[in-house]
Phi, psi and omega in degrees: 000132181284147180286143179294145179288141177287141178293145178296133180240121181292135177301152177301148181305323176306314183296318180298314183291320176299320177299318179292325176301316179296320178297317179300320178295318178297322180299328180293341177269335187256327185268136178299141177282147181209161182216135166267149171285133182245153177210166180266124181276184184296335180275358179087008179264148178277122181232167182260153174267108186298342183271354186234082174242139178213151176276145182231178179296143179297145174227069184296147183270134177288121181303333180292344181269000182304314178302323179293321177299320180296314180297313181296324179295318179295321178298324182285343182246017186298326180296317177294320180298322180292323178300314182294316180297312185289329176294323175298320178297315181295316183287336175292322176295320178297316180296318181292339181288339182080006182295319179293320179303310183291324179297313180297316180297322179296315179296319181299319182293322181290320189246024186295338177259007178229076184299329181293347174257315184301309184296314176298324177299312184292314180295326178293321178299311181289328176296317180294318178297319185280006169290341177240348187236157171280153182295333182295350175297337188253018178303315182291339182273343185301315179301327179295314180294323178295319175303317182293316181292324176295322178294337179271002180086017178257191180248174183290332178297321178299317180298314179293324183293328179304313179287309187294316183284317176298313178298323179300316180295314181296316182288314191282336177278349169066027185305308183227022190285117182287333184271349178237295183300312183293318178301312181295319181291325177296318178294324181278001181060037178259151175300142181302127180066014174296155182077015185294335181297307182289324177296327176293323175297317177298320178304311182294317181300310180295324180295318178295312181300316182294318181291325176300315180296313184291319180295316178300318178297313183296318179296321179294320181290321179296322181288317181227085185305331182293347178284346180291134174299341181257012189305308184294322180287323179294329179295336181268357185283121182293342183270005186299329185256022178293155178266137179301329182292350184282000184265007174093149181285153177274088183285168178300324180297318180291323176298319178296323178295315177298320178297320178299320178297313181298316181297319180296316180295318178296321178297322178296317178297310182297313182297319182291320183279316186271331186237010175065032178302144176240197185302317181302318180292322180292319178298319180295325178298319180291326174298312180300319179299316180298317180295313181299312180300319180299315180290322177299324181283359177079024182268154178282160177305321180294319180293319178300314181298317181297312181292323179297316179296320178299319178295321178298321180300322181295336182258003184298318180300312180300320181293317182291329179298328177302312180296317179299315183291326176299331178302322181301310180296320181295320178294318179294324176293317180296326178275359180055041179248355180300312181295327178295315179296315179300316181299318179293315178297321179297322179295321180290311184288345179296340178274353177280137177308137187303325183288347182255010183299310183294314174301325178296322176295321177298314180297319179299317179293326177298315180295320178297325183293341175295336180259312182252093186284331182295126179296311180295323179295318180293321179298314182293328183275323190264321187300324176301337177268318184292327183295305177295330177296318178296324176300317180294323185273355179079026177255138181295151179295329179295321176296322179296319177298319180297316179297322176297312181304311181296314183294321179288325192272305195291329183281355176298344187260012169231352184280129182286356176245017175279124182296323180296311182294306186291328178296316183285314182290333176289323180296335182244014173061043174258115178298147184302319184294328179285325174299317182294331176298326177279326197266334193297322180294319180295322179299320177296321177297316177302316183298316178295316180298318179298319178297319180294314183292325177288326176297316178297318178302317177294319183294325181268004180058050183309119185234188010285162181053000000 
């Protein structure tokens, strides 16, 4: 009997990025070096003069210096890395408190016969939380939601979709995301969280579109359960007959924890917009949130510290990827090939109809995300090229950041090597092919919506810059 073939396993993101670092180093030896003349515009940002490009002497990077480039890149991004680490610590304490579990169960009990209210409420909650967090923060919470949706007469896909789709909207529209929007805006020399007004409009548009799709699906499954791609597997689930009341009461302590989370997120928005907060202040806010949540939950200082560190550990990979991916841009800059690549891309995109420039950038970022799944990693690797390219094409840098957010975010929910997707559907035993039976149409709807919203951003000259 022949042995079964092993399933294809996507290399770890670290491996992919190191491979790209090596390719970038090789490119500095093969691609001609070039330079655009740069100047400071009226907004104080450094931009390129599209009419003044010239080739210069090659400056290839020594491969033996790659480890030093990695260390220097991480040092230059330490503030962003701390935000990601500390946000992980704070949210781990929130998760361990059970406040989210009880909140969801309470909402489910109130609206279990009104799915058109329950599902939008739940997806909105996860969308709002994921404006600052990655969806993979809720892998451990997915089985709880699936238990609740099964208890409501729905299927396991609905439970997983509440987190994945709500989180997708919050993360991918980039309203307040420190690991994507802030990284991209810092590279683009834009004020932190600038453009939040239009990104909030995008947040609402995608949330409405997503909820219409999910509610229609849930109503159809409740009426005819056999239509669910998970029907046969859900029938075997021992948790199908659980009671919603088994998830614990929503105590005053848990309400205070949810209130602390809302206040912290609101404080980050206010501080960034009104007082120019940058990464250190945002990182400090997450430390404060973790401490406050821990004490409200009745934990000792030692217990708070232990859980906070455990949460930070879960985000260590994401934080380190920022430094690794920044290495790619630094090597290309040292080899003076960034402007050469930009010049080539501008020549290709110059044949694209001007009204489709922003949607074309979204599509390009989507394709890149098939290789570099990490949002922060893609921002650090791609934005140094996309920013000068947008200057050449006459697209605002803010529109370029938006196109990056959409391209990096939404396709994570169909990629078989996305940690957020595979982590959650694996935790609730949903096979990938059955998830895709539910998901492929929505992804196409997202893609069309993203093209429309980036086109509008280009048309209104979405700024600043």
